[in-house]
C-alpha angles and dihedrals in degrees: 000000000000112000108236125204109269112215117195117193125199113216114208112065092003109058096011144346126229108216116249089228088069104036102045098047089046092054093043091054091051092050090048094048091052094043092240115164110221110130099174099059095109091058098043123105118239100175113130095358124122121250087237091056094044098049095041091050089064089067096064090114092046102056092259087280110201095210090052091048089054090053093049091049093048093050093044093053095041095049093042088056093047103038110030116095138166093278089065096055135067112208108212121233125259094019093130091046092055095043092049092049094055093039092053088049090058094245121159102244121200143152128259105185143146089230126107108249092249093049091047091053092048093051094046092048093050090047090050093238098152104179131136102239106194096220143338139226101206139190090244090072098059140004090222113074090205088071094058096079089053089054089050090053091054092048092053091047091054097042100043101028092229135121100253120231110210090210088066090059123089122193114203114197146134106233139069088247091062090054093044094052091049091051090046090057097040093249130138120253141205116198117202124198096218091105132057098296127081129215094266093054095043094049090059088071097054105245120180089242140348120220133180096225141343096271121123095019091175088064099050095037090055092046092051098044099041097045 
C-alpha cells in the first residue's frame, strides 16, 4: 500500500487556545475541593505537557496517590465537559484551510496532543472544529510526550496495514516539546508561533520549519518536504 503523509496536529496553542481565566480557576477549585496542597499551580507552565503529567504533578505532597489522581482526573474531565463554552476558547485562524489542504491530498490526519481524549473532544467541539481525525496519540497514554509519536506509529501501522516511515510523519505544534518529540521519533516538524513561544525560542529546538500561522499550507508543506 502507498504510504501517505501522516499529519499530526497538536491542539492547545495550535488549533485553539483555552483561556487561562477558565482553566486555572477550574483546576484550583478541584484541588481545593479535594484538599490537595499545591500552592504554585497558578505560576506553573503547562505548555507542551501531557494532562497525565500535569494532574499527577499536583500530588507531589500526597505521595502521588493513584486513587487521588483518579478523582482529580474524573473531576477535571467532568467539569470541563459541563462548564467550558465558546467564550472560554480562541479558535485559531486558518485551521480549516490547513485541514482541507491535507485532507484533499489524501493524508492521514490525526492528533498528537497532551490532552486526555475526552478533554480533546470537548475543546474541539467548543471551538467548532468538526473534523474527522483518523486517530489520536493522547496524553492519557503516557506521561512522557516523547512516547506519543511512537504511539502514533503503532496506530498508523494498525489502521493502514503498512510499515510506517517516521520521515513521512509531520508533527505540527506550538511548543519546544512538540519539536523535541518529533526529533526523538525521527519525524518532521512544523512549529507555529500561535502559542506562547516565538520564532527565536522555537528555532533553538531545531524544528523543520517555523511558521506564524496555518495559512498557505501548500507553501510551508512544500518547503518542508522538498528541503
